[in-house]
C-alpha positions as CSV (number, residue, x, y, z in Angstrom):
1,M,124.3,106.3,124.6
2,A,125.1,103.9,121.8
3,N,123.5,104.4,118.4
4,R,121.4,101.6,117.1
5,L,122.1,100.5,113.6
6,G,119.6,98.1,112.0
7,S,120.2,96.0,108.9
8,I,118.0,93.8,106.8
9,A,119.6,91.3,104.4
10,G,119.4,87.7,103.2
11,I,123.1,87.3,104.0
12,P,125.4,89.0,106.6
13,L,126.8,92.4,105.6
14,P,130.4,92.1,104.4
15,G,133.2,92.2,106.9
16,T,134.7,95.2,105.1
17,F,131.7,97.2,106.2
18,N,132.4,96.6,109.9
19,R,136.1,97.3,109.5
20,A,135.3,100.6,107.7
21,L,133.0,101.6,110.6
22,S,135.8,100.6,113.1
23,D,138.3,102.8,111.2
24,L,135.9,105.7,111.6
25,G,135.7,105.2,115.3
26,W,132.4,103.3,115.4
27,R,132.8,100.1,117.5
28,E,130.1,97.6,118.4
29,G,129.4,97.5,122.1
30,R,131.1,100.9,122.7
31,N,129.2,103.5,120.7
32,I,127.1,101.4,118.3
33,V,124.7,98.5,118.7
34,F,123.8,96.3,115.7
35,E,120.2,95.1,115.2
36,N,120.5,92.6,112.3
37,R,117.5,90.9,110.7
38,Y,118.2,88.1,108.2
39,V,115.4,87.2,105.9
40,S,115.0,84.2,103.6
41,S,112.3,85.7,101.4
42,P,111.4,89.2,100.1
43,T,108.0,88.7,101.7
44,E,109.7,88.9,105.2
45,I,111.3,92.3,104.6
46,Q,108.5,94.6,105.7
47,H,107.9,92.6,108.9
48,A,111.6,92.8,109.7
49,A,111.6,96.6,109.1
50,E,108.6,97.0,111.4
51,E,110.6,95.1,114.1
52,L,113.5,97.5,113.7
53,V,111.2,100.5,113.9
54,R,109.7,99.1,117.2
55,V,113.2,98.8,118.8
56,R,113.9,102.4,117.7
57,V,116.9,102.0,115.5
58,D,118.6,105.2,114.3
59,I,119.2,104.0,110.8
60,I,118.4,101.0,108.6
61,L,120.9,99.5,106.1
62,T,119.9,97.2,103.3
63,I,120.9,96.0,99.9
64,S,118.9,96.5,96.7
65,A,116.1,98.7,95.6
66,G,113.6,95.9,96.1
67,N,114.4,95.6,99.8
68,A,114.2,99.4,100.2
69,E,110.8,99.5,98.6
70,Q,109.5,97.1,101.3
71,I,111.2,98.9,104.1
72,L,109.6,102.2,103.1
73,K,106.2,100.6,103.7
74,A,107.2,100.3,107.4
75,T,108.7,103.8,107.9
76,T,109.0,107.1,106.2
77,T,111.0,108.7,109.0
78,V,113.9,106.4,109.9
79,P,116.8,107.0,107.5
80,I,117.3,104.1,105.1
81,I,120.7,103.6,103.3
82,V,120.9,101.2,100.4
83,L,124.5,99.9,100.3
84,S,124.2,98.7,96.7
85,S,121.3,98.9,94.3
86,G,120.2,98.8,90.7
87,E,118.6,101.8,89.1
88,L,117.2,103.9,91.9
89,G,115.9,106.8,89.7
90,S,113.6,104.7,87.5
91,S,112.4,102.7,90.5
92,G,110.6,105.9,91.7
93,L,112.0,105.5,95.2
94,V,114.1,108.7,95.0
95,A,113.5,111.9,93.2
96,S,117.0,111.9,91.7
97,L,120.4,110.5,92.6
98,S,121.8,114.0,93.4
99,R,118.7,115.0,95.5
100,P,117.0,111.8,96.6
101,G,114.6,113.5,99.1
102,G,112.6,111.6,101.7
103,N,114.3,109.2,104.1
104,L,116.1,107.0,101.5
105,T,119.5,107.3,100.0
106,G,122.3,105.0,98.9
107,M,124.7,103.8,96.2
108,Q,123.7,102.7,92.7
109,I,126.1,100.2,91.3
110,Y,124.0,98.8,88.4
111,S,122.6,100.5,85.4
112,P,119.9,99.3,82.9
113,E,122.4,99.3,80.1
114,L,124.2,96.4,81.7
115,M,121.1,94.2,81.2
116,G,121.7,94.3,77.4
117,K,125.5,93.9,77.8
118,R,125.0,90.6,79.7
119,L,123.0,89.2,76.8
120,Q,125.7,90.3,74.4
121,L,128.4,88.5,76.4
122,L,126.2,85.4,76.6
123,K,125.8,85.4,72.8
124,E,129.5,85.6,72.4
125,V,130.1,82.6,74.6
126,L,127.1,80.6,73.3
127,P,126.5,81.8,69.7
128,G,123.7,79.2,69.2
129,V,121.5,80.5,72.0
130,S,118.0,81.4,70.8
131,R,115.8,80.6,73.8
132,L,116.7,82.3,77.0
133,V,115.0,81.9,80.4
134,I,115.5,84.7,82.9
135,L,115.1,84.1,86.6
136,R,114.1,87.3,88.4
137,P,113.2,87.9,92.1
138,S,110.1,89.5,93.3
139,P,108.9,91.9,94.6
140,L,110.9,94.7,92.9
141,P,109.8,98.3,92.2
142,E,107.5,98.3,89.2
143,G,109.5,101.1,87.5
144,L,112.8,99.3,87.9
145,V,111.3,96.0,86.5
146,N,109.8,97.8,83.5
147,T,113.2,99.5,82.7
148,Y,115.1,96.2,83.0
149,L,112.6,94.3,80.9
150,Q,112.7,96.9,78.2
151,M,116.5,96.9,78.0
152,T,116.6,93.1,78.1
153,D,113.9,92.5,75.5
154,E,115.3,95.1,73.1
155,T,118.7,93.5,73.1
156,A,117.3,90.0,72.9
157,S,115.4,90.9,69.8
158,K,118.4,92.3,68.1
159,L,120.4,89.2,68.9
160,G,117.6,86.8,67.7
161,M,116.8,85.5,71.2
162,R,113.4,84.7,72.6
163,T,113.1,85.6,76.3
164,H,111.1,83.8,78.9
165,Y,110.8,85.1,82.5
166,V,110.4,83.1,85.6
167,V,109.6,84.9,88.9
168,F,111.3,83.6,92.1
169,E,109.3,84.7,95.1
170,R,109.7,82.1,97.9
171,P,112.3,79.6,99.1
172,G,111.5,76.0,98.3
173,T,110.1,76.7,94.9
174,L,113.3,76.6,92.8
175,K,112.9,72.9,91.9
176,D,109.5,73.5,90.5
177,L,110.7,76.5,88.6
178,F,113.5,74.6,87.0
179,S,111.2,71.8,86.0
180,A,109.1,74.4,84.2
181,M,112.3,75.7,82.5
182,I,113.1,72.3,81.2
183,R,109.7,71.8,79.7
184,E,110.1,75.1,77.9
185,R,113.4,73.7,76.4
186,D,115.3,76.9,77.0
187,D,118.9,77.0,75.9
188,A,120.4,79.1,78.7
189,L,119.6,80.7,82.1
190,L,120.2,84.3,83.1
191,V,119.8,85.2,86.8
192,W,119.1,88.8,87.8
193,S,121.5,89.9,90.5
194,H,119.6,90.4,93.8
195,P,120.3,89.6,97.5
196,F,117.5,87.0,97.3
197,T,119.0,85.2,94.3
198,R,122.6,85.5,95.7
199,A,121.4,84.0,99.0
200,H,120.2,80.9,97.0
201,G,123.1,81.0,94.6
202,H,124.4,77.5,95.4
203,E,121.0,75.9,95.0
204,I,120.5,77.7,91.7
205,L,123.9,76.6,90.4
206,D,123.3,73.0,91.5
207,L,119.9,72.9,89.8
208,A,121.2,74.5,86.6
209,T,124.2,72.2,86.3
210,S,122.1,69.1,86.9
211,T,119.6,69.9,84.1
212,D,119.8,70.8,80.4
213,C,120.0,74.5,81.3
214,Q,123.4,76.0,80.7
């Protein structure tokens, strides 16, 4: 009987993932069945997870701690693997990286310290930046957001920057968000890395390069 592997993401999983499974002897249609659910907004994640639970998948794959938090609302028994994530420990989703506990595990590839480093690099490239708008997706785990905000604001203060946060929750709202950024006369835009913002990367870039935001 084939194992059922569920995935929830805003974009298809990388081809390297499927090739790695094949190298390990897992081949679609032979001993594994993929149940992929593509979502255009974080608000759709819990519903997608509930669908996967109903079709009895053996495991759920996703990307980011924010996605994992929503999936946990649908199941505390089906194993969840986060293929790449920000700070899992401060998010409160796992007890620790070495012993996560519960039904969630995964790989952390992003640390809070990088939030400050990104601002330092921006200041080197654009020394005159003093007003920074930060586009962040929602929902995200509260502990994770608080950690990132603290690291960002501490570094911004040291660099003489004023930070202004804009929350991106739903597709179709980006034009209005950018209009608000222009009214604030911000000097530069920083986008938090997340599957949701990456899925809308082309639109974000087009809007940023067609306005006064750098």
